[in-house]
Each structure stands twice: as structure tokens, then as C-alpha cells.
C-alpha positions in Angstrom: 69.1 -64.8 -8.2 70.4 -67.4 -10.7 73.0 -70.0 -10.0 76.6 -69.3 -11.4 77.3 -70.6 -14.9 81.1 -70.9 -14.3 82.4 -74.5 -14.0 85.9 -75.2 -13.0 88.2 -78.2 -13.7 89.3 -79.5 -10.3 91.8 -82.2 -9.3 93.6 -83.3 -6.1 97.2 -82.2 -5.7 99.5 -84.1 -3.3 101.6 -81.8 -1.2 104.2 -84.4 -0.7 105.1 -85.6 -4.2 103.0 -83.4 -6.4 101.0 -86.2 -7.9 97.5 -85.3 -9.2 94.3 -87.4 -9.1 90.8 -87.0 -10.6 87.9 -86.0 -8.4 85.8 -88.8 -9.7 86.8 -90.9 -6.6 87.2 -90.1 -2.9 90.8 -89.5 -2.1 92.2 -88.5 1.3 96.0 -89.2 1.2 98.3 -89.8 -1.7 98.6 -93.5 -2.7 102.2 -92.8 -3.7 103.7 -91.0 -0.7 100.9 -90.8 1.9 100.8 -87.0 2.2 97.6 -84.9 2.2 95.9 -83.2 -0.8 94.7 -79.8 -1.6 92.1 -79.2 -4.3 93.1 -77.0 -7.2 90.9 -75.5 -10.0 93.0 -75.6 -13.2 90.9 -72.9 -14.7 91.1 -70.5 -11.7 93.1 -67.9 -13.7 90.1 -67.3 -16.0 88.4 -65.8 -13.0 90.9 -62.9 -13.3 89.1 -61.9 -16.5 86.4 -60.5 -14.2 87.5 -57.2 -12.5 88.0 -57.3 -8.8 85.3 -54.6 -8.3 82.8 -56.8 -10.2 83.6 -59.8 -7.9 82.9 -57.6 -4.9 79.6 -56.6 -6.3 78.6 -60.1 -7.2 79.4 -61.5 -3.8 77.7 -58.6 -2.0 74.6 -59.1 -4.1 74.5 -62.8 -3.3 74.6 -62.1 0.4 70.9 -61.0 0.1 69.9 -63.9 -2.1 66.9 -66.1 -1.2 68.3 -69.0 -3.4 69.3 -71.7 -0.8 72.2 -72.8 -2.9 73.7 -69.2 -2.7 72.6 -68.2 0.8 75.4 -69.9 2.7 79.0 -70.6 1.9 78.3 -71.2 -1.8 77.7 -67.5 -2.4 81.5 -67.8 -3.0 80.9 -70.7 -5.4 83.5 -69.8 -8.0 86.2 -69.7 -5.3 85.5 -73.0 -3.6 83.9 -76.0 -5.4 82.8 -74.8 -8.8 82.1 -78.3 -10.1 78.9 -78.8 -8.2 75.4 -78.8 -9.7 72.9 -76.6 -7.8 70.8 -79.7 -7.0 73.7 -81.3 -5.1 74.3 -78.3 -2.8 73.3 -79.0 0.8 72.3 -75.9 2.8 71.3 -76.1 6.5 71.8 -72.4 7.3 75.6 -72.6 7.7 77.9 -69.6 7.1 77.2 -65.9 7.2 77.9 -65.8 10.9 78.2 -62.4 12.5 81.3 -60.5 13.7 80.5 -59.0 17.0 82.5 -56.1 18.4 83.7 -56.6 21.9 82.0 -54.2 24.4 83.7 -50.9 25.2 84.4 -52.3 28.7 86.2 -55.4 27.5 88.2 -53.4 25.0 89.2 -51.0 27.8 90.3 -54.0 29.9 92.3 -55.5 27.1 93.7 -52.3 25.5 92.8 -54.0 22.2 90.1 -53.7 19.6 88.8 -57.3 19.6 85.9 -58.8 17.5 84.5 -62.3 17.8 83.2 -64.1 14.7 80.5 -66.3 16.2 80.8 -69.5 14.3 78.9 -71.2 17.1 75.8 -69.8 15.4 76.1 -72.4 12.6 73.5 -75.2 12.5 75.3 -77.7 14.7 76.8 -74.9 16.8 80.3 -75.0 15.4 82.5 -73.9 12.4 82.7 -77.5 11.2 79.4 -77.0 9.3 81.2 -74.9 6.7 83.4 -77.8 5.7 80.6 -80.4 6.0 78.3 -78.4 3.7 81.0 -78.6 1.0 82.0 -82.2 1.7 78.5 -83.5 1.8 77.5 -81.5 -1.3 80.4 -83.2 -3.2 79.5 -86.6 -1.7 75.9 -86.1 -2.9 77.2 -85.3 -6.3 79.3 -88.5 -6.4 76.4 -90.6 -5.3 74.3 -89.2 -8.1 76.9 -89.4 -10.8 78.5 -92.7 -9.8 75.3 -94.5 -9.0 76.4 -95.4 -5.5 73.7 -97.2 -3.4 75.5 -97.0 -0.1 78.4 -95.1 1.5 79.4 -94.8 5.1 80.1 -91.2 6.3 82.6 -91.5 9.2 84.8 -89.3 11.3 87.0 -89.3 14.3 86.1 -86.5 16.7 86.5 -84.8 20.0 82.9 -83.5 19.6 82.2 -80.8 17.1 83.2 -82.8 14.0 80.9 -85.7 15.0 78.0 -83.4 15.7 78.3 -81.7 12.3 79.0 -84.9 10.3 76.0 -86.7 11.9 73.7 -83.7 11.3 74.5 -83.4 7.6 74.4 -87.2 7.0 71.0 -87.4 8.6 69.8 -84.6 6.3 71.2 -86.1 3.1 70.0 -89.6 4.0 69.4 -92.1 1.2 72.6 -93.9 0.4 74.5 -92.2 3.3 74.9 -94.0 6.6 76.6 -92.3 9.5 79.1 -93.3 12.2 81.5 -91.4 14.5 84.4 -92.6 16.6 85.1 -90.7 19.8 87.7 -91.0 22.5 85.9 -92.6 25.5 85.2 -90.2 28.3 86.7 -87.2 26.6 83.7 -85.6 25.0 81.3 -83.3 26.8 77.8 -84.6 27.4 76.4 -81.9 25.1 78.7 -82.9 22.3 78.0 -86.6 22.7 74.2 -85.9 22.6 74.4 -84.3 19.1 75.5 -87.3 17.0 73.3 -89.6 19.0 70.3 -87.3 18.4 71.1 -87.2 14.7 71.0 -91.0 14.5 74.7 -91.8 14.0 76.2 -95.0 15.2 78.5 -93.7 18.0 81.6 -95.9 18.7 84.2 -95.1 21.4 87.9 -95.9 21.6 90.1 -95.7 24.7 92.7 -92.9 24.4 92.6 -89.5 22.6 91.6 -88.2 19.3 94.8 -89.4 17.6 93.9 -93.0 18.5 90.4 -92.5 16.9 91.9 -91.0 13.8 94.1 -94.1 13.2 91.0 -96.3 13.1 89.2 -94.0 10.7 92.3 -93.8 8.5 92.5 -97.6 8.3 88.9 -97.7 7.2 89.4 -95.0 4.6 92.4 -96.9 3.2 90.6 -100.2 2.9 86.9 -99.6 2.4 84.6 -97.2 0.5 83.9 -94.6 3.2 83.5 -90.9 3.2 86.1 -89.7 5.7 84.8 -86.4 7.1 87.9 -85.2 9.1 90.1 -82.5 7.7 92.0 -85.0 5.6 89.0 -84.5 3.4 90.1 -81.7 1.1 86.5 -80.7 0.3 86.0 -79.8 3.9 89.0 -77.5 3.7 87.4 -75.8 0.7 84.2 -75.2 2.6 86.1 -73.7 5.6 87.7 -71.1 3.3 84.3 -69.3 3.5 85.3 -68.0 6.9 88.1 -65.9 5.3 85.7 -64.7 2.5 83.1 -63.7 5.1 85.6 -61.8 7.2 86.8 -59.9 4.2 83.3 -59.1 3.0 82.3 -57.9 6.5 85.0 -55.3 6.3 84.1 -54.3 2.8 87.1 -56.1 1.4 89.6 -53.9 3.2 91.9 -56.0 5.3 94.4 -53.3 6.3 95.1 -53.4 10.0 93.3 -56.7 10.5 94.7 -59.6 12.5 92.9 -63.0 12.5 93.4 -65.4 15.5 92.6 -69.0 14.9 92.9 -72.0 17.3 95.0 -74.9 15.8 93.6 -78.3 16.4 93.8 -80.6 13.4 95.0 -77.5 11.5 92.3 -77.6 8.9 90.7 -74.3 9.8 93.9 -72.2 9.8 94.9 -73.9 6.5 91.5 -73.0 5.0 91.6 -69.4 6.3 95.1 -68.7 4.8 94.1 -70.4 1.5 90.9 -68.3 1.3 92.7 -65.0 1.9 95.3 -66.0 -0.7 92.6 -66.6 -3.3 91.0 -63.2 -2.6 94.4 -61.5 -2.9 95.2 -63.3 -6.2 92.0 -62.0 -7.8 92.6 -58.5 -6.4 89.4 -58.7 -4.3 91.5 -57.7 -1.3 94.6 -55.7 -1.7 96.2 -56.6 1.6 96.5 -59.9 3.4 95.5 -59.7 7.1 98.0 -61.1 9.6 97.1 -64.6 10.7 97.9 -65.9 14.2 97.5 -69.6 15.1 97.0 -70.3 18.8 97.9 -73.5 20.7 97.6 -74.6 24.3 100.9 -75.7 25.9 99.2 -79.1 26.4 98.9 -79.7 22.6 101.4 -77.5 20.7 103.3 -79.3 17.9 102.7 -76.5 15.4 103.9 -73.8 17.9 107.1 -75.8 18.6 107.8 -76.1 14.9 107.5 -72.4 14.3 109.2 -71.4 17.5 112.5 -72.9 16.2 114.8 -71.0 13.8 113.8 -71.6 10.2 116.9 -73.7 9.4 116.4 -75.9 12.5 112.7 -76.6 12.1 111.7 -80.3 12.4 108.1 -81.3 12.8 107.4 -83.8 15.6 104.1 -84.9 17.0 103.6 -84.4 20.7 101.8 -86.4 23.4 98.8 -84.3 24.5 97.7 -83.8 28.0 94.3 -82.7 29.3 93.0 -79.5 27.7 89.9 -77.4 28.1 90.2 -76.6 24.4 89.1 -80.1 23.5 88.7 -79.5 19.8 92.3 -78.4 19.7 93.7 -81.3 21.8 95.5 -83.0 18.9 99.2 -83.9 19.1 99.7 -84.8 15.4 97.5 -82.5 13.2 96.6 -84.1 9.9 96.7 -80.8 8.1 100.2 -79.8 9.2 101.6 -80.2 5.7 98.9 -77.8 4.5 99.9 -75.3 7.2 103.5 -75.3 6.1 102.5 -75.1 2.4 100.1 -72.1 2.8 102.3 -70.4 5.5 105.2 -70.2 3.0 102.9 -68.7 0.3 101.4 -66.3 2.8 104.7 -65.0 4.1 106.0 -64.5 0.5 103.2 -62.0 -0.1 102.5 -60.7 3.4 106.1 -60.6 4.6 107.7 -61.6 7.9 105.2 -61.7 10.7 102.1 -62.2 8.4 101.8 -65.8 9.9 102.7 -66.6 13.4 101.9 -69.2 16.1 101.3 -68.3 19.8 101.4 -70.6 22.8 99.0 -70.1 25.8 98.3 -71.9 29.0 95.2 -73.7 30.1 94.7 -71.1 32.9 94.9 -68.3 30.3 92.3 -70.1 28.1 89.8 -70.5 30.8 90.3 -67.0 32.3 89.9 -65.5 28.8 86.7 -67.5 28.0 85.1 -66.4 31.2 86.3 -62.8 30.7 84.9 -62.7 27.2 81.5 -64.1 28.2 81.3 -61.8 31.2 81.2 -59.0 28.5 78.5 -60.3 26.3 80.1 -62.9 24.1 79.2 -66.6 23.7 82.7 -68.0 23.2 83.7 -71.6 23.7 87.0 -72.7 25.2 88.6 -72.4 21.7 87.3 -68.8 21.6 88.9 -68.3 25.0 92.1 -69.7 23.5 92.0 -67.1 20.7 91.5 -64.2 23.3 94.3 -65.6 25.3 96.4 -65.6 22.2 95.5 -62.0 21.5 96.6 -61.0 25.0 99.8 -63.0 24.7 100.5 -61.3 21.3 100.1 -57.9 22.9 102.5 -58.9 25.7 105.1 -59.9 23.0 104.6 -56.6 21.2 103.2 -58.3 18.1 99.9 -56.4 17.9 98.8 -52.9 18.7 95.7 -51.1 19.9 95.3 -49.6 16.4 94.6 -53.0 14.8 91.4 -54.9 14.7 91.8 -58.4 16.1 89.3 -61.0 14.8 88.9 -63.9 17.2 87.4 -67.2 16.2 84.7 -68.5 18.5 84.6 -71.9 16.8 81.6 -73.3 18.7 78.8 -72.1 21.0 79.6 -71.5 24.6 77.0 -74.0 25.7 78.9 -76.9 24.2 81.6 -76.5 26.8 79.5 -75.5 29.7 81.0 -78.2 31.9 84.4 -76.5 31.9 82.7 -73.3 33.1 81.0 -75.2 35.9 84.4 -76.7 36.9 85.9 -73.2 36.9 83.1 -71.7 39.1 83.2 -74.7 41.5 87.1 -74.9 41.5 86.8 -78.6 40.7 89.3 -79.0 37.8 91.4 -82.1 38.0 95.1 -81.3 38.8 96.3 -82.2 35.3 94.5 -79.2 33.8 96.4 -76.7 36.0 93.4 -74.4 36.2 92.0 -72.6 39.3 89.4 -69.8 39.2 90.2 -66.1 39.7 88.0 -64.8 42.5 86.8 -61.9 40.4 85.7 -64.2 37.6 84.1 -67.0 39.6 80.3 -67.0 39.8 77.9 -69.4 41.5 74.2 -69.3 42.4 73.4 -67.8 45.8 70.3 -68.9 47.9 68.4 -65.7 48.9 66.1 -67.4 51.4 66.2 -70.8 53.1 63.6 -73.5 52.6 63.0 -73.3 56.4 62.2 -69.6 56.2 60.0 -70.1 53.2 58.0 -72.8 55.1 57.8 -70.8 58.3 56.7 -67.4 56.9 53.5 -66.5 55.2 53.8 -66.0 51.4 53.8 -62.2 51.6 56.4 -62.2 54.4 58.8 -64.6 52.7 58.6 -62.6 49.5 59.4 -59.4 51.4 62.3 -61.2 53.3 63.7 -62.6 50.0 63.5 -59.1 48.4 65.2 -57.5 51.4 68.0 -60.1 51.1 68.4 -59.1 47.4 68.6 -55.4 48.4 71.2 -56.3 51.1 73.3 -58.4 48.6 73.2 -56.0 45.7 72.9 -52.6 47.4 69.8 -51.4 45.7 68.4 -47.9 46.2 64.7 -47.2 46.6 62.7 -45.4 43.9 
């Protein structure tokens, strides 16, 4: 399948003052007012000349393409970054992750029709690869067209961003050097291992993510660096592919669909709303799904903003406390201005209730992650946060059993295995406020002692061990 011929005319648009900037340079925040950017294609309206039915056929056909530049997120090329040449597109297998229906048993327990989109099946095992594929493709384009000989790709991270940025930087190589800044002692061993394994320089800062972000922002303001956090508007474009894939999975029919997304730095929920709005503007989908952002009570500035009456809303950062949803433990989300921007657009079309934010507890997050995975999912703690949000939405009467609730498993369960271990061992530090439910706790059990194994002949200890299994599990003979 050939690469698209359409080329857009893109520029940065500041959400604070409306200033625009050319894409020939890397921009993250507006030099005039300091606000964040969105990327806009000035020729987007020409895409309306193609009927919506034709767009559906085009995107469906590309889903089977063997062309690497069209196999992943860029099968939606015209909707995202239609200024890239095919030779600049970086593809590591990201995107096209499955939506997995919850088991009948879990749905019966919940009284809800839930579905997980397993974004932990991306190359670095998180959704961040969607944005990185787009951001690094644009960076590769800039290096080629501007003749750059060296650029530092850098990010602040609680884990997933650093793993993804380091992976893509190591693949692109050449002029790209890679470094990540992490909060000391607040990243799981699995997540720390990833950027180290990809060869990034890993630097630690005492404090939390917000402290790391300040260092990265200073570097971006004063040096030529490619900032890979969600301040990077190209990353937001790549993450729009999540919305496109959800719509395509349901044959472009979003009636009765609710999408639950954890809010950390607020880039993903921004991108998902922006993606659905693009599809709706082109008529590819006729109905906007309802979007629910979810935040832990330990890091909930966006929830607090939307919990207030519209006339009394005032955004204030919060001081975060320990959270199992580490990727969402951010007290001052960089992309909050984008959330507000897209939420206003979303509600104008979808009506009241089309965008809402739910607050959940740390206990609910962990219980929900364990519950989901007990029923065949591979959800991370952020995936547990989404399920907790769905259950809370049901309690509040905001969703019904007739709707399909798409839950975002942002990363693979194994990245957060330490929290599962603490849950099973009842060893959470007090500040988390989490204790295991007996029916969900699970630990290995010794079926025969070393002493018995040493004392008995091989045949006898095998029989003894097997009889202990029968006693523990109540097995019936053939």
C-alpha cells in the first residue's frame, strides 16, 4: 500500500494568547505568555472533501498494510502529522493494541460491560510509545532538514515516559543522545531498568515528578534539547491514535460508549478528546463517546477544578502524596490548559456530561487492579484506577449496564508488580492507606517441607506433595 500524498500545513498555536509559530523549530511553551501549544493543520478542512465513508474504508484498508510507515499509528496519517516524509517515520510496533472484553464473571460482579484497551502491549509496555513514535518521527525530520549534528532527547518521568523515550532514542541513534530525569526512589525497579537498558543517561532528583519537570523545563528554555514530556505537542498528536483505534474497533459507531482515562500530566486525556473531535468533524463518527477522567485522591487537581461550580472554578496545583498510580502522581499537570480547551469543545458538541472527572481512593485503585487481573486482564495500577473510576461512576448513577465502558490499561501489569507484592504481603507503608481484601490476597503456599523432602524417598515425597494438593484444593479422583 502506497504512502499518502496529502501534506498539511501545520503550525503551533498557543492556548494562552493565540500566538502561532512555525514548526521549523522545537517549541514547547509560548515565548510570549508561557502557555502550552496545540498543533493545527491549516488545511484540515480540505479533508472534508473526501466523504466520511471513504475515510473509513481507507483507514480500515491500512490496518492490514505491511508498509511499516502505515502499520502503526500513522495509518491515520492525515489526521495527525501530515507533514512527515515516509523515510522519517519511526515504527517499533506501537499502536493497534487490542480491546479485550472483560470476562462474563467480571462483568457479572461489576454489573457493567467493561473492556480494557491493553496499551501495555506497546513496545516499551506503555501507551507513551504512541506519542514517542510521532515526536521522534518529527525530530528525525528536523535533524534531516535542518542539518543538526547533535540533539539531546530528554524527559522527566515517573517511569513509563523515560522507558519509551530512551527506547526510541536508542533506535533513532545518530545525532540523538538520550537522558532521563527521575524522582529518586520513586520509580519501580522494572521501570528504572528500561531506560538503563536502552543506554540513556539516568539522572535522579530528590522529590517528585514535578521537581524533575522543573529541571527539564529549564533545559528546554535555555538549550537545544528535544523535550519528550507532554509539553511536546507532537507527542499529543501521536496519542490521538488511541481515540482513532477505539472508534475503528467499534466500526466507527461510538453510540453508548464511555472511555475512562487516568489523568496524570493530562496529555493522554487531551489527545483522546482531540482525536474524537477530529473524527466527528470529518463525519467519520457521528456521535462522541463520553469521556471520564479519573484521578486518585492523592493527586487530584483536575478533579478539584471540575468538582466546583462552573463560575467558581479556579485551577490550583496540589501537593501530591504517595500513590500506587505512579504515572498519575502529578500535582500540576502540564497539559491542564489543553484539558480545559478540549473539554469546552467536547461539551459544546456532546452536551453536559460528555466530559467528567471522577475521584477514587488508593484502596479502590489497588482492589480494582487485583480484581481485573484475577479475571484475565493485565492491567497496571492506572488500569486499576480506570476500573475504580468506572465503579465509582456507577455508584454516582453516571453510567449504566447498557453502555460499553472502555478502560485504559496504560501499561503492562508487570511494570507495577511491586505494588501487587505489597498488597499480597500487606506491607504498604501507612501513607498509601491500602490494606488487602482477604478474598483478593494471594501468596505462594509450600506444599511439602524441605525436611519431608529430605526424609522421604522420591516416590513417597511426590505422593505426599500430591496428597497435600488434593487436600488444599479438594480434587476428585478420575
